C-alpha positions in Angstrom: 12.2 -30.0 -2.1 9.7 -28.9 0.5 9.7 -25.2 1.2 9.8 -24.1 4.8 7.8 -21.0 5.7 6.0 -19.2 8.5 2.5 -17.6 7.9 1.4 -14.7 10.1 -2.2 -13.7 10.3 -3.6 -10.4 11.4 -6.5 -11.2 13.8 -8.2 -8.0 12.8 -8.3 -8.9 9.1 -11.5 -10.1 7.4 -13.2 -13.2 8.9 -10.2 -14.2 10.9 -11.5 -17.5 12.2 -12.3 -18.9 8.7 -8.9 -17.5 7.4 -7.0 -19.2 10.1 -8.9 -22.5 9.7 -8.3 -22.5 5.9 -4.6 -21.7 6.3 -4.0 -24.3 9.0 -5.7 -26.9 6.9 -3.3 -26.1 4.0 0.0 -25.7 5.8 2.0 -27.9 8.2 1.3 -27.8 11.9 2.9 -24.8 13.6 3.3 -22.9 10.4 0.3 -20.5 10.9 0.3 -18.0 13.7 -2.0 -15.2 14.7 -0.1 -12.0 15.5 -1.4 -8.6 16.7 -0.4 -5.7 14.3 1.8 -4.1 17.0 3.8 -7.3 17.3 4.1 -8.2 13.6 7.4 -6.5 12.8 9.1 -8.2 15.8 7.7 -11.6 14.9 8.8 -11.3 11.3 12.3 -10.2 12.4 12.5 -13.3 14.6 11.4 -15.6 11.9 14.1 -14.2 9.5 16.8 -14.3 12.2 16.4 -18.0 12.7 17.5 -18.5 9.1 15.4 -21.6 8.6 12.5 -20.2 6.5 12.4 -19.9 2.7 9.4 -17.6 2.8 7.3 -15.4 5.2 3.6 -15.4 4.6 1.4 -12.5 5.6 -2.4 -12.8 5.8 -4.0 -9.4 6.0 -4.8 -6.2 4.1 -2.4 -3.8 2.4 -1.3 -2.1 5.6 -0.3 -5.4 7.2 1.5 -6.5 4.1 3.4 -3.2 4.0 4.6 -3.7 7.6 6.0 -7.2 6.9 7.5 -6.2 3.6 9.4 -3.4 5.2 11.0 -5.8 7.6 11.9 -8.3 4.9 13.4 -5.7 2.5 15.6 -4.3 5.3 16.6 -7.6 6.9 16.7 -10.5 4.4 15.6 -9.3 0.9 16.4 -12.7 -0.5 13.6 -14.3 1.5 10.4 -14.6 -0.5 7.1 -13.1 0.8 3.8 -14.9 0.4 0.9 -12.5 0.2 -2.4 -13.8 1.5 -5.4 -11.6 0.8 -7.4 -11.4 4.0 -8.1 -7.7 4.7 -10.5 -5.0 3.7 -8.2 -3.8 0.9 -6.0 -6.3 -1.0 -4.7 -4.3 -3.9 -1.2 -5.6 -3.8 -2.3 -9.2 -3.7 -4.6 -8.5 -6.7 -1.8 -7.0 -8.7 0.2 -10.2 -8.0 -2.7 -12.3 -9.3 -3.4 -13.7 -5.8 -7.1 -13.2 -5.6 -8.0 -15.5 -2.8 -6.5 -17.8 -0.2 -6.5 -20.8 -2.6 -4.3 -18.9 -5.0 -1.9 -18.0 -2.2 -1.7 -21.7 -1.1 -1.0 -22.7 -4.7 1.8 -20.1 -4.8 3.4 -21.5 -1.7 3.2 -25.1 -3.0 4.5 -24.3 -6.5 7.4 -22.1 -5.3 7.4 -19.7 -8.3 9.0 -16.4 -7.5 9.0 -12.9 -9.0 11.2 -9.8 -8.3 8.9 -6.8 -7.9 9.5 -3.2 -7.0 8.9 -1.4 -3.8 9.2 2.3 -3.0 10.4 4.2 0.0 9.7 7.6 1.5 12.5 8.6 3.9 12.8 5.4 6.1 9.4 3.9 5.3 8.7 1.2 2.7 5.4 1.0 0.7 4.1 -1.4 -1.9 1.2 0.4 -3.5 1.2 4.2 -3.0 1.7 7.1 -0.7 0.1 10.5 -0.5 -0.2 13.7 1.4 -3.1 16.2 1.6 -6.7 15.2 1.3 -6.4 11.4 1.5 -4.5 11.2 4.9 -7.1 13.6 6.3 -9.9 11.5 4.9 -8.5 8.4 6.6 -8.3 10.2 9.9 -11.9 11.4 9.7 -13.0 7.9 8.5 -11.4 6.3 11.5 -13.2 8.6 13.9 -16.6 7.7 12.3 -15.8 4.0 12.2 -16.4 3.9 16.0 -20.1 4.4 15.4 -20.8 3.8 11.7 -20.3 0.9 9.3 -17.1 1.1 7.4 -18.6 1.9 4.0 -20.8 4.7 5.5 -17.8 6.1 7.4 -16.0 6.3 4.0 -18.8 8.3 2.4 -19.0 10.7 5.4 -15.3 11.2 5.4 -15.2 11.9 1.7 -18.0 14.4 1.9 -16.2 16.1 4.9 -13.0 16.5 2.9 -14.8 17.9 -0.2 -16.4 20.5 2.0 -13.7 21.3 4.5 -10.3 20.1 3.1 -7.4 22.5 3.1 -4.8 23.1 0.5 -1.1 22.7 1.1 1.8 24.9 0.1 4.7 22.5 -0.9 7.8 22.3 -3.0 8.1 19.4 -5.4 11.7 19.0 -6.5 12.2 22.6 -5.5 9.3 24.0 -7.5 6.6 25.7 -5.4 3.1 24.2 -5.7 -0.3 24.9 -4.0 -1.9 21.5 -3.9 -4.9 19.5 -2.6 -2.8 16.4 -2.6 0.4 14.8 -3.9 0.1 11.1 -4.8 3.1 8.8 -5.4 2.6 5.3 -6.8 5.0 2.4 -6.7 4.6 1.8 -10.5 2.1 3.3 -12.9 -1.6 3.5 -12.2 -4.4 4.3 -14.7 -6.7 7.3 -14.8 -10.1 6.1 -13.7 -11.2 5.6 -10.1 -11.0 1.8 -10.6 -7.5 2.1 -12.2 -6.2 4.1 -9.3 -6.4 1.0 -7.2 -4.3 -1.3 -9.4 -1.4 -1.6 -11.8 -0.6 -3.7 -14.8 3.1 -4.0 -13.9 5.2 -4.1 -10.7 8.6 -4.1 -12.2 9.0 -0.8 -14.1 11.3 0.9 -11.6 9.2 4.1 -11.7 7.2 6.3 -9.4 3.8 7.6 -10.7 3.7 11.2 -9.3 0.3 13.0 -9.4 0.0 16.6 -8.2 -3.6 17.8 -7.6 -3.3 21.6 -7.9 -5.3 23.9 -5.8 -4.7 27.1 -7.8 -7.7 27.0 -10.1 -11.3 28.1 -9.8 -13.5 25.3 -8.2 -10.4 23.2 -8.3 -11.4 20.7 -5.6 -14.8 19.9 -7.3 -13.2 19.7 -10.8 -10.5 17.3 -9.6 -13.1 15.1 -7.8 -15.1 15.0 -11.1 -12.0 14.1 -13.1 -11.3 11.2 -10.9 -14.9 9.9 -10.7 -15.4 10.1 -14.5 -12.0 8.9 -15.6 -10.8 12.2 -17.0 -7.6 12.5 -14.9 -5.4 12.5 -18.0 -7.3 15.5 -19.5 -7.5 17.5 -16.3 -5.3 20.7 -16.4 -5.4 20.6 -12.6 -3.7 17.2 -12.2 0.0 17.1 -13.1 1.5 13.7 -13.8 5.2 12.8 -13.8 7.1 9.5 -14.0 10.4 9.5 -12.1 12.6 7.2 -10.1 13.0 9.8 -7.3 11.0 12.9 -6.1 11.3 15.2 -3.1 8.3 16.9 -1.6 9.0 19.6 1.0 6.1 20.6 3.2 8.2 22.6 5.7 7.6 20.4 8.7 6.1 17.2 10.1 3.1 16.0 8.1 0.6 13.1 8.0 1.5 10.7 5.1 -0.7 7.8 3.8 1.2 4.6 3.2 -0.8 1.8 1.6 -4.0 3.1 3.2 -2.6 3.7 6.7 -1.4 7.1 8.1 2.0 7.8 9.7 3.6 11.2 10.6 6.9 11.9 8.9 9.3 14.8 8.9 9.7 16.8 5.7 11.4 16.8 3.2 9.8 13.6 2.0 12.3 11.9 -0.3 10.6 9.2 -2.4 12.6 6.6 -4.3 11.8 3.6 -6.5 13.6 0.4 -5.5 13.5 -1.8 -8.6 13.3 -5.6 -7.9 13.8 -5.1 -4.2 11.1 -7.6 -3.1 10.9 -11.3 -4.0 7.3 -12.7 -3.9 5.8 -16.1 -4.4 3.2 -16.3 -7.2 1.2 -19.1 -8.7 2.1 -20.4 -12.2 1.4 -18.0 -15.0 1.4 -14.8 -13.0 
């Protein structure tokens, strides 16, 4: 049986013209549409409301994928999502074994599905990770510099800015007071090296990977940075790690929160939950 789907492409993702051409050459006429990020949620909602699609495909980076997944999980969780890696950061696609557009096309044709976890913080859904503290601030500084610098250089400038000027936060984690540089919450368990912090071996453990980067030690900021860079996170006394299905972080007010690499402002307390098997995804055979 032929599967019916709709594939939405973020025009700001990667080399959009080649992505659209490749996808239109692989899917039936009218299936592939370019959609601006601000319109994506509405367009996905409309596609689901028609009731005539077996899957919704999303071509873009992790932030674009997150936006679409949020709509699907809330509206029609039985509908499968096809992840098409076409952005700057494609960590979720990589964890699904979809490393390029050809693998995404194979997944759509083969029709194999998996149930994977998502996580939520208050009313927001995320597929990779969320954090408060230094990382959201780094994103904000990076975006300001991207107006005049190449993206990689903007990342370096932003990271240096945060190492020199970042501020600690006083928070409560499940009621326990903490002075922190950052709190990281992963949808599933990540590793300890810089490379491992961008990927997971499993997406179906039903667990949150909670990391607390403490700011109460001497030279704590530099010591934490060194632990991450050299893969010593597990041995650092300044980084607490917990595995839970729910955690509450109280910052005392509204705060910037990173969700899959993009920043939104939420109202504390931040209640994080794992949602086991909440998302159905298309994968190629063997994944």
